C-alpha positions as CSV (number, residue, x, y, z in Angstrom):
1,M,63.5,326.2,-17.9
2,T,65.2,327.9,-21.0
3,E,68.9,327.9,-21.7
4,V,70.6,329.8,-24.5
5,V,73.4,327.4,-25.6
6,F,75.0,329.6,-28.2
7,T,74.5,333.1,-29.5
8,E,75.6,334.2,-33.0
9,R,76.1,337.9,-33.5
10,V,74.9,338.9,-37.0
11,V,75.7,342.3,-38.4
12,D,73.1,343.4,-40.9
13,L,73.8,345.4,-44.1
14,Y,73.4,348.6,-42.1
15,G,76.0,347.5,-39.6
16,N,73.4,347.0,-36.9
17,E,73.9,344.1,-34.4
18,K,71.3,341.3,-34.5
19,F,71.3,338.0,-32.6
20,L,70.6,334.4,-33.4
21,D,70.2,332.2,-30.3
22,I,70.2,328.4,-30.3
23,C,68.2,327.4,-27.2
24,V,67.2,324.2,-25.4
25,G,64.5,323.8,-22.8
26,D,60.9,324.9,-22.7
27,I,60.0,327.5,-25.4
28,L,57.1,328.6,-23.2
29,H,59.1,329.0,-20.0
30,P,58.9,332.6,-18.7
31,D,62.1,334.5,-18.7
32,E,63.3,338.1,-19.2
33,T,63.4,337.9,-23.0
34,P,60.7,340.2,-24.5
35,V,59.2,337.8,-27.0
36,D,56.9,339.5,-29.6
37,Y,56.3,336.5,-32.0
38,L,55.9,332.8,-31.2
39,V,55.9,330.5,-34.3
40,L,54.1,327.1,-34.4
41,S,53.1,324.7,-37.1
42,S,49.9,322.7,-37.7
43,F,48.3,320.5,-40.2
44,P,46.2,322.6,-42.6
45,N,43.1,323.9,-40.8
46,D,43.7,321.5,-37.9
47,Y,44.4,323.0,-34.5
48,T,43.7,320.0,-32.4
49,P,45.6,320.3,-29.1
50,T,47.7,317.1,-28.8
51,P,50.2,316.2,-26.1
52,K,53.2,316.4,-28.4
53,S,52.3,319.8,-29.9
54,L,52.9,323.4,-29.0
55,I,49.2,323.9,-29.7
56,G,48.5,321.4,-26.9
57,R,50.9,323.2,-24.5
58,L,49.3,326.5,-25.3
59,S,45.8,325.2,-24.6
60,T,46.9,324.3,-21.0
61,L,47.8,327.9,-20.6
62,G,44.5,329.2,-21.8
63,I,45.3,330.0,-25.4
64,N,43.1,328.3,-27.9
65,V,44.7,328.3,-31.3
66,A,41.5,327.2,-33.1
67,D,39.8,330.4,-31.7
68,L,42.7,332.5,-32.9
69,A,42.4,330.9,-36.4
70,R,38.8,332.0,-36.7
71,Q,39.9,335.6,-36.2
72,K,43.2,335.8,-38.0
73,E,44.8,339.3,-38.2
74,R,46.5,338.4,-41.5
75,D,45.9,335.3,-43.6
76,W,48.8,334.7,-46.0
77,R,48.3,331.0,-46.5
78,K,47.9,331.2,-50.2
79,R,51.2,333.1,-50.6
80,W,53.3,331.9,-47.7
81,R,51.4,329.1,-46.0
82,C,51.2,331.2,-42.8
83,W,48.8,333.3,-40.9
84,V,49.2,335.8,-38.0
85,A,47.0,335.9,-35.0
86,G,45.9,339.0,-33.1
87,E,47.7,339.9,-29.9
88,V,47.3,337.5,-27.0
89,K,48.8,337.4,-23.5
90,L,51.0,334.5,-22.4
91,R,51.5,334.7,-18.7
92,K,50.4,338.3,-18.8
93,K,53.0,339.2,-21.5
94,P,51.6,340.3,-24.9
95,L,52.7,338.5,-28.1
96,R,51.5,337.3,-31.5
97,I,51.3,333.8,-32.8
98,V,52.4,332.9,-36.3
99,C,51.1,329.6,-37.6
100,F,52.9,327.7,-40.4
101,E,50.6,325.3,-42.4
102,H,52.6,323.8,-45.2
103,G,50.3,320.9,-46.3
104,S,51.3,317.6,-47.8
105,D,52.3,318.8,-51.3
106,T,55.5,320.5,-50.2
107,H,58.4,319.6,-47.9
108,P,58.4,322.1,-45.1
109,A,62.1,322.6,-45.2
110,S,61.8,324.1,-48.7
111,I,59.4,326.8,-47.6
112,V,60.1,327.4,-43.9
113,G,61.7,330.8,-44.9
114,N,58.1,331.9,-45.4
115,V,57.7,332.1,-41.7
116,F,60.2,335.0,-41.6
117,R,58.7,336.6,-44.7
118,T,55.4,336.6,-43.0
119,V,56.7,338.4,-39.9
120,R,58.7,340.8,-42.1
121,E,55.7,341.7,-44.2
122,F,53.6,342.3,-41.1
123,L,56.3,344.5,-39.5
124,M,56.8,346.5,-42.7
125,E,53.2,347.3,-43.1
126,A,53.7,350.0,-40.5
127,E,56.9,352.0,-40.1
128,E,57.0,351.9,-36.3
129,R,56.7,348.1,-36.0
130,R,59.7,346.2,-34.6
131,A,60.3,342.6,-33.4
132,R,62.5,342.4,-30.4
133,C,62.5,338.6,-30.4
134,I,60.9,335.8,-32.5
135,R,60.8,332.3,-31.0
136,V,60.8,329.3,-33.3
137,P,60.7,325.6,-32.4
138,L,61.7,322.9,-34.8
139,L,58.6,323.3,-36.9
140,S,56.8,320.3,-38.4
141,T,58.8,317.7,-36.4
142,G,56.3,316.8,-33.7
143,D,53.0,315.2,-34.8
144,Q,53.9,315.8,-38.5
145,G,57.1,313.8,-38.0
146,F,59.6,315.5,-40.3
147,D,63.3,315.2,-39.7
148,R,64.6,317.4,-36.9
149,L,68.1,317.9,-38.3
150,E,66.8,318.9,-41.7
151,M,64.3,321.3,-40.3
152,M,66.8,322.8,-37.8
153,S,69.4,323.4,-40.5
154,E,67.0,325.2,-42.8
155,I,65.4,327.3,-40.0
156,L,68.9,328.4,-39.0
157,R,69.9,329.3,-42.5
158,Q,66.7,331.3,-43.1
159,A,67.0,333.0,-39.7
160,Y,70.5,334.1,-40.4
161,L,69.6,335.4,-43.8
162,H,66.6,337.4,-42.6
163,L,68.7,339.0,-39.8
164,T,71.2,340.0,-42.4
165,L,68.5,341.6,-44.7
166,V,68.0,344.7,-42.4
167,A,64.5,343.5,-41.5
168,P,63.2,345.2,-38.3
169,I,64.0,342.1,-36.3
170,E,66.5,342.2,-33.4
171,R,66.7,338.6,-32.2
172,I,65.6,335.2,-33.4
173,Q,65.7,332.2,-30.9
174,V,65.6,328.7,-32.4
175,F,64.5,326.1,-29.8
176,L,65.8,322.5,-30.1
177,G,63.4,321.1,-27.5
178,Q,63.6,319.8,-24.0
179,G,66.4,317.2,-23.5
180,P,65.9,315.4,-26.8
181,D,68.0,312.2,-27.4
182,D,69.6,313.8,-30.5
183,L,70.6,317.0,-28.8
184,H,74.3,316.5,-29.2
185,R,73.9,315.8,-33.0
186,L,71.7,318.8,-33.4
187,L,74.1,321.2,-31.6
188,L,77.1,319.8,-33.6
189,N,75.3,320.4,-36.9
190,A,74.0,323.8,-35.8
191,G,77.6,324.9,-35.5
192,I,78.3,323.7,-39.0
193,V,75.3,325.5,-40.4
194,I,76.2,328.8,-38.7
195,Q,79.8,328.5,-39.9
196,G,78.5,327.9,-43.4
197,C,76.4,331.0,-43.2
198,R,79.4,333.1,-42.1
199,T,81.5,331.7,-45.0
200,E,78.7,332.2,-47.5
201,R,78.5,335.9,-46.6
202,L,82.2,336.4,-46.6
203,V,82.9,334.8,-50.0
204,T,80.1,336.7,-51.8
205,K,80.9,340.1,-50.3
206,R,81.9,342.8,-52.8
207,K,82.8,346.4,-53.0
208,P,80.5,349.0,-54.6
209,K,80.6,348.5,-58.3
210,F,77.1,348.7,-59.8
211,D,75.1,351.8,-61.0
212,F,71.9,349.8,-61.1
213,F,70.6,346.5,-59.6
214,I,67.5,345.3,-61.5
215,S,65.0,343.3,-59.5
216,Y,62.6,341.4,-61.8
217,R,60.9,338.1,-62.3
218,Q,62.5,335.6,-64.7
219,A,59.1,335.4,-66.6
220,D,59.6,339.1,-67.4
221,T,63.0,338.8,-69.0
222,S,61.9,340.6,-72.2
223,R,60.8,343.7,-70.1
224,M,64.1,343.5,-68.2
225,K,66.1,343.5,-71.4
226,R,64.2,346.6,-72.7
227,L,65.0,348.3,-69.4
228,V,68.7,347.5,-69.7
229,E,68.7,348.8,-73.3
230,Y,67.0,352.0,-72.2
231,L,69.6,352.5,-69.4
232,Q,72.5,351.9,-71.8
233,L,71.2,354.6,-74.1
234,R,70.5,357.1,-71.3
235,V,73.6,356.6,-69.0
236,P,77.2,356.5,-70.3
237,A,78.6,353.0,-69.9
238,P,76.4,352.0,-67.0
239,S,77.3,349.1,-64.7
240,I,74.2,347.0,-64.3
241,Y,73.6,344.0,-62.1
242,V,71.2,341.4,-63.5
243,D,71.3,338.0,-61.8
244,V,71.4,335.8,-64.9
245,D,74.6,337.7,-66.0
246,E,76.4,338.2,-62.7
247,L,75.9,335.0,-60.6
248,Q,78.8,332.7,-61.0
249,P,78.2,328.9,-61.3
250,G,78.2,327.3,-57.9
251,S,77.8,330.6,-56.1
252,Y,75.4,331.0,-53.1
253,W,72.7,332.8,-55.1
254,K,70.7,334.4,-52.2
255,M,73.7,335.9,-50.4
256,S,75.2,336.9,-53.7
257,L,72.1,338.9,-54.4
258,V,72.2,340.5,-51.0
259,N,75.7,341.7,-51.4
260,A,75.2,342.8,-55.0
261,M,72.3,345.1,-53.9
262,A,74.5,346.5,-51.1
263,A,77.1,347.2,-53.7
264,S,74.7,349.1,-56.0
265,R,73.9,352.8,-56.2
266,K,70.3,352.3,-57.2
267,V,67.8,349.5,-57.3
268,I,65.1,349.3,-60.0
269,C,62.2,347.0,-59.1
270,L,60.2,346.1,-62.2
271,G,56.8,345.4,-60.7
272,T,54.7,343.2,-63.0
273,D,51.8,340.8,-62.4
274,T,54.2,337.9,-61.8
275,Y,56.7,340.0,-59.7
276,F,54.2,340.3,-56.8
277,E,53.6,336.5,-56.8
278,S,57.3,335.7,-56.2
279,S,58.6,335.4,-52.6
280,E,62.1,336.1,-53.8
281,C,61.1,339.3,-55.6
282,I,59.3,340.5,-52.4
283,D,62.5,339.7,-50.5
284,E,64.5,341.9,-52.9
285,F,61.9,344.7,-52.7
286,H,61.8,344.7,-48.9
287,M,65.6,344.8,-48.8
288,A,65.7,347.7,-51.2
289,M,63.0,349.5,-49.2
290,N,65.0,349.2,-46.1
291,F,68.2,350.5,-47.8
292,S,66.2,353.5,-49.1
293,L,65.7,354.7,-45.5
294,V,69.4,355.6,-45.4
295,K,70.2,355.9,-49.1
296,R,68.2,358.8,-50.6
297,G,66.8,357.9,-54.1
298,F,68.1,354.3,-53.8
299,L,64.8,352.6,-54.7
300,I,63.1,353.2,-58.1
301,P,59.8,351.2,-58.1
302,L,58.3,350.8,-61.6
303,L,54.8,349.3,-62.1
304,S,54.3,347.7,-65.5
305,S,51.0,345.9,-65.5
306,R,47.7,346.0,-67.4
307,D,45.7,344.5,-64.5
308,M,47.5,345.3,-61.3
309,T,46.4,348.6,-59.6
310,F,48.2,350.3,-56.7
311,S,45.4,349.3,-54.3
312,Q,46.1,345.6,-55.0
313,L,49.8,345.8,-53.9
314,P,50.8,344.1,-50.7
315,V,50.5,346.7,-47.9
316,S,54.2,347.0,-47.3
317,M,54.8,347.7,-51.0
318,A,52.0,350.2,-51.2
319,R,53.9,352.4,-48.7
320,V,56.2,353.6,-51.5
321,Q,55.4,355.8,-54.5
322,W,55.3,353.5,-57.6
323,V,55.7,355.0,-61.0
324,D,53.3,353.5,-63.6
325,V,55.2,353.0,-66.8
326,G,52.5,351.1,-68.5
327,D,52.4,347.7,-70.3
328,P,54.3,347.6,-72.6
329,P,56.5,349.7,-70.5
330,R,57.6,353.3,-71.5
331,F,60.6,353.9,-69.3
332,E,61.1,357.5,-70.3
333,K,58.1,358.2,-68.0
334,A,60.3,357.5,-64.9
335,L,64.0,357.4,-65.7
């Protein structure tokens, strides 16, 4: 059976209610929750069904993950170490499986946020897509043997953040397993992590104060500075948010960026060759894209690249009208 031990109500930046559930029991147990995405982890290119793994459990229910891997709907392993399967039916209910393959070169806790980036990118490829519920076990802690407390803590932090970021996700359920010996310790620490997320959001919240938020890659600092100089010439005394100037030492950088964007009148995304390689830049772009649905003229996407073409953009990013300002950039074309 499945039991929801605790539900955290998360209000996103639009004011919409989202929900983060901490669950115990069988992640595959049928209930009334409409699950759209089930996340699992594997060794790279190894989908052997073993007794301890979710892959093994699925195989007993007629779902062969190796077969799904041969016909991936989206393969983002180079960018995010994840892939998305086509729709399958689990006990007659349709869902999609997301597989996390981190490899041995990186600790999974440091990149587990890519699971939610993968779902978000898939959802944002089409305007009508929504996720009613994503179910996530303690990834990489079974046959791969990583620490359960460490993985749980980072999964919860990333889940909370992505629910805040106005992604089209209504609920995330994190499963701690079936009667594990360390359940009391996990639940105690889950409460500490959730309280930390609440505090982080509270202490970084700010009132509207910026004319422009500039989203850019650190490698493109020279282009960013040219953009700032142009804005200062064009707009009387503009208030501009640039992360290297505004983040205070010791601040929670990710939530600080979230609240700074929410406190800005416009966001300029400076799309360069390196910008599209950065998960953090894509996070910022997706957040600005969602804000632009209710803030007319909020997002100003500028493409400054010699090699990148519009057809090479990630699908979700190609949905908006980019302005090609050239390389080196000529900002008078767009601003």
